[in-house]
C-alpha positions in Angstrom: -5.3 -14.0 -5.3 -4.4 -10.6 -3.9 -3.1 -10.4 -0.4 -2.4 -7.2 1.4 0.1 -7.1 4.3 -0.9 -4.1 6.5 -0.8 -2.7 10.0 -2.2 0.1 11.9 1.3 1.5 12.8 4.8 1.4 11.6 7.5 -0.8 13.0 5.6 -4.0 13.4 7.6 -6.0 10.8 5.2 -5.6 8.0 7.8 -5.4 5.2 9.9 -8.1 6.8 6.9 -10.5 6.6 5.7 -9.4 3.2 9.1 -9.9 1.6 9.6 -13.3 3.3 6.1 -14.4 2.2 6.9 -13.5 -1.4 10.0 -15.6 -1.3 8.2 -18.6 0.2 5.6 -19.2 -2.6 6.2 -20.2 -6.2 4.0 -17.8 -8.1 4.4 -14.5 -6.1 4.5 -10.9 -7.2 5.6 -8.4 -4.6 4.3 -4.8 -4.9 5.5 -2.2 -2.5 2.6 0.3 -2.1 4.4 2.3 0.6 5.3 4.8 -2.1 6.5 7.5 0.4 9.1 5.1 1.8 9.5 2.0 -0.3 11.9 -0.4 1.4 11.0 -3.9 0.3 13.9 -3.8 -2.3 16.3 -3.6 0.6 15.5 -7.2 1.2 14.6 -8.5 -2.2 17.4 -6.8 -4.3 15.3 -6.8 -7.4 16.7 -6.4 -10.9 14.8 -3.3 -12.0 14.0 -3.6 -15.7 11.7 -0.7 -16.4 10.7 2.7 -15.0 7.9 4.9 -16.0 6.8 8.3 -14.7 3.3 8.8 -13.2 1.5 12.1 -13.1 -1.9 13.6 -12.3 -4.0 16.0 -14.5 -3.8 19.6 -13.2 -6.1 22.3 -14.5 -4.8 25.2 -16.6 -7.0 28.2 -16.8 -7.4 30.2 -20.0 -8.0 33.6 -18.5 -9.3 35.0 -21.8 -12.1 32.5 -21.9 -12.8 32.4 -18.1 -16.0 34.3 -17.1 -15.2 34.2 -13.4 -18.5 32.3 -12.7 -16.9 30.6 -9.7 -18.2 27.1 -10.4 -14.8 25.5 -10.5 -13.6 26.8 -7.2 -16.9 26.0 -5.6 -16.8 22.4 -6.9 -13.2 21.8 -5.8 -13.2 19.7 -2.6 -9.5 20.2 -2.0 -9.3 24.0 -2.2 -6.9 23.8 -5.2 -8.7 26.6 -7.0 -9.4 30.1 -5.6 -11.1 32.9 -7.4 -10.0 36.5 -7.1 -11.7 39.5 -8.6 -9.7 39.2 -11.8 -8.6 35.6 -12.2 -8.8 32.0 -11.0 -5.7 30.8 -9.1 -4.5 27.2 -9.3 -2.6 25.6 -6.4 -1.1 22.6 -8.2 0.3 20.9 -5.0 -3.2 20.7 -3.6 -4.8 19.3 -6.7 -6.0 15.6 -6.6 -6.5 15.4 -10.4 -10.1 14.5 -10.1 -11.2 16.6 -13.1 -14.4 18.0 -11.5 -13.3 21.6 -12.3 -13.3 21.0 -16.1 -16.5 19.0 -15.8 -18.5 21.9 -14.2 -17.0 24.7 -16.3 -19.7 26.1 -18.6 -17.2 27.7 -21.0 -15.6 25.5 -23.6 -11.8 25.7 -23.5 -11.6 27.8 -20.3 -10.1 24.8 -18.4 -7.6 22.4 -19.9 -5.6 19.7 -18.1 -1.9 19.2 -18.2 -0.1 16.3 -16.5 2.1 17.0 -13.5 4.6 14.3 -12.5 4.3 13.0 -9.0 6.6 10.0 -9.0 7.5 6.8 -10.9 6.7 3.1 -11.0 9.6 0.6 -11.1 9.2 -3.0 -12.2 11.6 -5.9 -12.3 12.3 -9.4 -11.1 13.8 -11.0 -8.0 16.0 -13.9 -9.0 14.7 -17.0 -7.1 16.9 -19.7 -5.6 14.5 -22.5 -6.4 14.0 -22.2 -10.1 11.2 -19.6 -9.7 11.4 -15.8 -9.8 9.3 -13.2 -7.9 7.9 -10.4 -10.0 8.6 -7.0 -8.3 7.1 -3.6 -8.5 7.2 -0.4 -6.4 6.1 3.2 -6.5 8.4 6.0 -5.6 6.9 9.3 -4.8 8.9 12.4 -5.8 10.4 14.4 -3.0 7.9 17.1 -1.9 4.9 15.5 -3.5 1.8 15.0 -1.3 -0.5 12.8 -3.5 0.4 9.2 -2.7 -2.9 7.6 -3.7 -2.7 8.2 -7.5 0.8 6.6 -7.5 -0.6 3.7 -5.5 -3.3 3.2 -8.1 -0.7 3.2 -10.8 1.6 0.6 -9.1 -1.3 -1.6 -8.3 -2.1 -1.8 -12.1 1.1 -3.8 -12.5 -0.6 -6.7 -10.8 -0.4 -10.0 -12.7 -3.7 -11.9 -12.3 -1.9 -15.2 -12.9 0.2 -14.6 -9.8 -0.3 -14.5 -6.0 0.0 -10.7 -5.5 1.4 -9.5 -2.2 0.7 -5.8 -1.6 3.0 -4.3 1.1 0.8 -1.5 2.4 1.8 1.8 4.0 1.4 2.1 7.7 -1.5 3.8 9.4 -5.2 3.8 8.5 -5.4 6.9 6.2 -6.1 7.2 2.4 -2.9 5.4 1.2 -3.8 2.3 3.2 -7.4 2.4 2.0 -6.3 2.8 -1.6 -3.9 -0.2 -1.2 -6.4 -2.6 0.3 -9.4 -1.7 -1.7 -10.7 -4.8 -3.5 -8.1 -7.3 -2.2 -9.0 -10.9 -1.5 -7.6 -11.0 2.0 -5.7 -8.8 4.4 -2.9 -9.9 6.8 -2.6 -7.5 9.7 0.7 -7.5 11.4 0.9 -6.4 15.0 2.8 -6.8 18.2 1.6 -7.7 21.7 1.8 -4.2 23.3 -0.8 -1.6 24.2 0.3 0.5 21.1 0.1 -2.6 18.9 -3.4 -3.4 20.2 -4.7 0.2 19.8 -3.5 0.5 16.2 -4.6 -3.1 15.3 -8.2 -2.2 16.4 -8.1 0.9 14.1 -6.9 -1.2 11.2 -9.6 -3.9 11.9 -12.2 -1.1 11.8 -11.0 0.0 8.3 -11.1 -3.6 7.0 -14.6 -4.2 8.3 -15.8 -1.0 6.8 -14.5 -2.2 3.5 -15.9 -5.8 4.1 -12.5 -7.4 3.7 -11.7 -10.8 5.2 -8.7 -10.6 7.5 -6.3 -12.4 9.8 -3.6 -11.4 12.3 0.1 -12.2 12.5 1.7 -11.4 15.8 5.3 -10.5 15.5 7.6 -10.6 18.6 4.9 -12.7 20.1 6.8 -13.7 23.2 7.0 -10.1 24.4 4.2 -7.9 25.9 1.0 -9.5 27.2 -2.1 -11.4 26.1 -4.3 -8.4 25.2 -3.9 -8.8 21.5 -4.9 -12.5 21.6 -7.8 -11.7 23.9 -8.9 -9.0 21.5 -8.7 -11.4 18.5 -10.8 -14.0 20.5 -13.5 -11.4 21.3 -13.6 -10.2 17.7 -13.5 -13.7 16.2 -10.3 -12.8 14.2 -8.0 -15.7 13.4 -4.4 -15.5 14.6 -2.6 -17.0 11.5 0.9 -17.0 12.8 3.0 -16.0 15.8 6.7 -15.1 15.4 8.8 -15.0 18.5 11.6 -12.5 19.0 14.9 -14.1 18.0 18.3 -12.3 17.9 19.4 -14.1 14.8 16.4 -13.0 12.8 16.8 -9.4 14.1 20.4 -9.4 13.0 19.5 -10.7 9.6 16.8 -8.0 9.3 19.4 -5.3 10.1 21.6 -6.6 7.3 18.7 -6.7 4.7 18.4 -10.5 4.8 14.9 -12.0 4.7 14.3 -14.1 7.7 13.1 -17.1 5.7 16.7 -17.3 4.4 17.9 -17.7 8.0 15.3 -20.2 9.1 13.8 -22.0 6.1 11.2 -23.7 8.3 9.1 -20.5 8.0 8.8 -21.1 4.2 6.6 -24.1 4.9 4.7 -22.2 7.5 4.0 -19.4 5.0 3.0 -21.9 2.3 0.6 -23.6 4.7 -0.9 -20.2 5.7 -1.5 -19.2 2.1 -3.1 -22.6 1.4 -5.4 -22.2 4.4 -6.4 -18.7 3.2 -7.2 -20.0 -0.3 -9.3 -22.7 1.2 -11.2 -20.2 3.3 -11.9 -18.0 0.3 -13.3 -20.8 -1.8 -17.1 -20.6 -2.2 
């Protein structure tokens, strides 16, 4: 089963919940898909065992073979190619590596593709306290790079089908989130009971429904704010799977990089029950 832990905004406690969830179940694999700012390892302290670079194919123009027909620049949806009177210019930072330029080029050998590094994937193991280990993976986008989605695709390929995979999604509702949650079995949306939390939760719910993904809500700091989030979930028939009140001891542990299930082990059983309930709901 693949679970995505997401939110419409940053700061809701998404990574705090995802890491504690991974430590609570016996067959977990935690994958940090927030490749622009991976921080799950601040809580899990994984033993990184392998690193591999990830790149995207970028076109290289053979000006001697190019006939300046303009098909490549017309086909590029991302304006990574521009044609002047004498040559075709390539803006590598804007290239998404889709390959459409070489596909439409009528001249054999006029466009070749070279790989440009955008980041790396790190894999390892989190040593478990109860005779089981958590598999770990994260993507790390290179400084100055813009293309997060190819790296998210690469880090998702490390998923072990024999495990319960927990994808820690990037905040927001843009392309990196969509790439992370695409094809998952269930999405856990973390929110807070504030007007900002409700606004961004509604945006995230809209994305999940466009992708036809089953979802549930976890309300963090549930004893603050008001009832608007609960009322919204009631109206939209969205299950509230868990409510976590604000506690100073949990906040202090978070500030020290300590998963909150190691402070209050009762939450391990609550997470286990929640996952079992999700499995039951997904059964045909």
